[in-house]
N, C-alpha and C positions, 0 to 999 in steps of 0.2 A: 336672515336669521336661521341660524342651524341650530338644530336640538343638541344638547352637550350630553350625550349617551352613546354608551358604545353600541356596536351594532347587533353583539347578541342579544343583548339586552333589551333593545328597540325592538326585535323579533319576539321576543317574548311577549313585551307589552302588547304590541300589534294581535299575537294570536290569541291573549287573553280579550281584548277589546273585541276581536271579530266574532268571538263565541258570545261575549254578554251584551255587545253593543252592534249586532250585526246591521250594517247600512245605514249605522248614525256616523255622521263627522263627530271626531274627537280633537279637539285642540290642547298641546302643552303650552303652558305659561310659567312666567316666573323665573327664578334664577336658571334652571337648567338651559333657558331659552335666552336670556340676557348674559350668563357667563358670569357674573357680578358674586364674587364670594362664594365663588364654587366649590365646593370638596365632594369627595367621591361618595360621600354618605349622604348630601344634599336630596331632599325628597324629589320625587318628578311629581308636578303640581299638572292633573289633567281636569279637563272641564268637557262634558258629554254635550254636545250641543243640540238641545231640545226645545220645542215651543211650548209642550206641556210637560207638568213636572212627571217625571220618571218614579216609578212606585219603590217604597220601600225595601221590597224583596228583592229588585232588580240591583238597587246600589247596594246592599247587603252582600247579593253573591259576588259581584265584580271584587267589592273589598277584601272580601275572604279570598278570592282566588289570588290576589295581589300577595295578601299576607303569606300563603301559600306558595309562592312563585319560586323562592328562593332568591328574588332579586336583593343585591346587597344594598339597597337604599329603599325607603317607604314610597309609597304612591299615593299621593291624594287625588281622589276624583270627585268633582262635584256636578252639579246638574245645573247646566244654563239657565233653565226655566226659574230656579229658585234664587239666584243671585238677585241682589241688587244692580240697578242699571248703573251707577255710579262704577260699581268692579267688572259691569259687562264692558264699559266703554274702555277702561285701563286694559281689559284683557285683549280686547280686539286690536290695540294700537301695538300690543307686543305679543305675538303667539306664532306657534309653528303646529301645521296640520300634520298629525299623528295618522288619522285614519280619515280617509274621505268618505262622504254620503255619497250612497248610492240609490240611484231611482229605484222606486219600490214598485 
C-alpha cells in the first residue's frame, strides 16, 4: 500500500511528527491509504502508536502544529492507546508507516 500524498506534504507531516512524536511510530490509515473516494481535500488520518495514553498537552500541541502548517488538507491524529480494540484491528489491516519508531 502507498500513501496518497504529495512528497512535499509528506515531508512537512514528517517534520511535525518528528518534533512532537520523536521516536514514536506513527501510521496513516483511511482514505489516503486505500485511495477510495480520494479528493485533494481528503483528510490525512494518523495514529500515534503508544502503549500508554498520550497527554492532552502533547495531542493539543501536535494538532495545533498541523492546523498552522498550511497543508491543503486536514490532519486528524489519534492516540492508539485510547482506541477501541475493534478499531485497532481495522487499522492494523490497512495502514502505512509514516514515521518509524526509534530505539530509546
